[in-house]
C-alpha positions in Angstrom: -141.8 -110.2 -143.9 -143.2 -108.2 -146.9 -146.8 -107.3 -147.2 -148.5 -107.7 -150.5 -150.5 -104.9 -152.2 -153.6 -106.4 -150.6 -152.5 -105.3 -147.2 -151.0 -102.0 -148.2 -153.9 -100.9 -150.4 -156.5 -102.2 -147.9 -154.9 -100.1 -145.2 -154.9 -97.1 -147.4 -158.6 -97.6 -148.3 -159.7 -98.0 -144.7 -157.6 -94.9 -143.7 -159.3 -93.0 -146.5 -162.7 -94.0 -145.2 -161.7 -92.9 -141.7 -160.6 -89.5 -142.9 -163.3 -88.8 -145.5 -166.2 -90.8 -144.2 -166.9 -89.2 -140.9 -170.0 -87.3 -142.2 -171.2 -89.5 -145.1 -170.7 -92.7 -147.0 -167.8 -92.7 -149.5 -167.9 -94.1 -153.0 -165.4 -96.6 -154.2 -164.6 -94.3 -157.1 -163.6 -91.5 -154.7 -161.3 -93.8 -152.7 -159.8 -95.2 -155.9 -159.1 -91.8 -157.3 -157.6 -90.4 -154.1 -155.5 -93.5 -153.4 -154.6 -94.4 -157.0 -156.1 -97.9 -156.7 -158.1 -99.6 -159.5 -161.8 -99.9 -158.7 -161.9 -103.6 -159.5 -159.0 -104.3 -157.1 -160.6 -102.0 -154.5 -163.9 -104.0 -154.8 -162.1 -107.2 -153.9 -160.4 -105.5 -150.9 -163.6 -103.9 -149.6 -165.4 -107.3 -149.8 -162.8 -108.8 -147.5 -162.9 -105.8 -145.2 -166.7 -106.0 -145.1 -166.6 -109.7 -144.3 -164.2 -108.9 -141.4 -166.6 -106.3 -140.0 -164.3 -103.4 -140.6 -166.4 -101.6 -143.3 -170.1 -101.5 -144.0 -172.0 -100.4 -147.1 -175.0 -98.0 -147.5 -177.3 -98.3 -150.4 -179.1 -95.5 -152.3 -178.3 -92.2 -153.8 -176.1 -91.2 -150.9 -174.7 -94.7 -150.7 -171.1 -95.9 -150.4 -168.9 -97.3 -147.7 -168.3 -96.3 -144.1 -166.4 -97.7 -141.2 -168.4 -100.4 -139.4 -167.1 -99.3 -136.0 -165.1 -96.3 -134.6 -161.5 -95.9 -135.8 -160.5 -96.2 -132.1 -161.7 -99.8 -132.2 -160.0 -100.9 -135.5 -156.4 -102.0 -135.2 -153.9 -102.0 -138.1 -153.7 -105.7 -137.4 -157.4 -106.2 -138.0 -157.1 -104.5 -141.4 -154.0 -106.4 -142.5 -155.3 -109.8 -141.4 -158.6 -109.1 -143.2 -156.7 -108.4 -146.4 -153.7 -110.7 -146.1 -154.7 -113.6 -143.8 -152.4 -114.4 -140.9 -149.3 -112.3 -140.5 -146.9 -115.2 -139.7 -143.5 -114.8 -141.3 -143.1 -118.5 -142.1 -145.5 -121.5 -142.5 -144.4 -123.5 -139.5 -147.3 -125.4 -137.9 -145.2 -126.2 -134.9 -144.8 -122.5 -134.0 -148.4 -121.6 -134.5 -150.1 -124.5 -132.7 -151.0 -126.6 -135.7 -150.2 -130.2 -136.5 -146.7 -130.4 -137.8 -145.6 -132.7 -140.7 -142.0 -131.5 -140.1 -139.7 -134.3 -139.4 -137.3 -132.0 -137.6 -139.8 -130.3 -135.4 -138.6 -131.9 -132.1 -135.0 -130.7 -132.8 -135.8 -127.4 -134.5 -134.2 -124.4 -132.9 -135.3 -121.8 -135.5 -139.0 -122.2 -134.6 -138.2 -120.0 -131.6 -136.9 -117.3 -133.9 -140.1 -117.4 -136.1 -142.3 -117.4 -133.0 -140.6 -114.3 -131.6 -140.8 -112.5 -134.9 -144.4 -113.4 -135.3 -145.3 -112.3 -131.8 -143.5 -109.0 -132.3 -145.2 -108.2 -135.6 -148.7 -109.1 -134.2 -148.1 -107.1 -131.1 -147.0 -104.0 -133.0 -149.9 -104.0 -135.5 -152.5 -104.8 -132.8 -151.3 -101.9 -130.7 -151.6 -99.4 -133.6 -155.1 -98.2 -134.0 -156.7 -96.6 -137.1 -157.4 -93.5 -135.1 -153.7 -93.1 -134.4 -153.0 -93.1 -138.2 -155.8 -90.5 -138.7 -154.2 -88.2 -136.1 -150.7 -88.7 -137.6 -152.1 -87.9 -141.0 -153.6 -84.6 -139.7 -150.3 -83.7 -138.1 -148.4 -84.3 -141.4 -151.0 -82.3 -143.4 -150.7 -79.3 -141.0 -146.9 -79.6 -141.0 -146.8 -79.5 -144.8 -149.6 -76.9 -145.0 -151.6 -79.1 -147.3 -155.0 -80.0 -145.9 -156.3 -81.4 -149.1 -153.6 -83.9 -149.8 -154.8 -87.3 -148.5 -152.8 -89.9 -150.3 -151.5 -92.5 -147.8 -148.7 -94.1 -149.7 -145.0 -93.9 -149.7 
């Protein structure tokens, strides 16, 4: 399974908010600059994250975006699903409880593979909290003696 830029950039944007937005709302331009994401693309991602209840906006001179709830209550899975939709590796209604149009569904052995992979992915991203990533980032910054470097990409 490969995540699109929506999931990867959405995670980076929320992580940026978690790190920089503890004291005040953060502008999209600040996030865009730090994370090297275009503002127009970031606006689309933030809209999805806002609908999902992950980020919130503040109006006014000191306006911008903040986390809608504590980082300890936001899982990586929440963020990825808000940006990507479901995290299933294949479109197999039989596996995910939908109605199947597959003629081979009754005899399909591979649906068990897809179900196990899907369960593993979802379990992993749901167990990893945004606060865990913030702490890991702090450790890496200290290790590399660079407290100002806050880009979250590979």
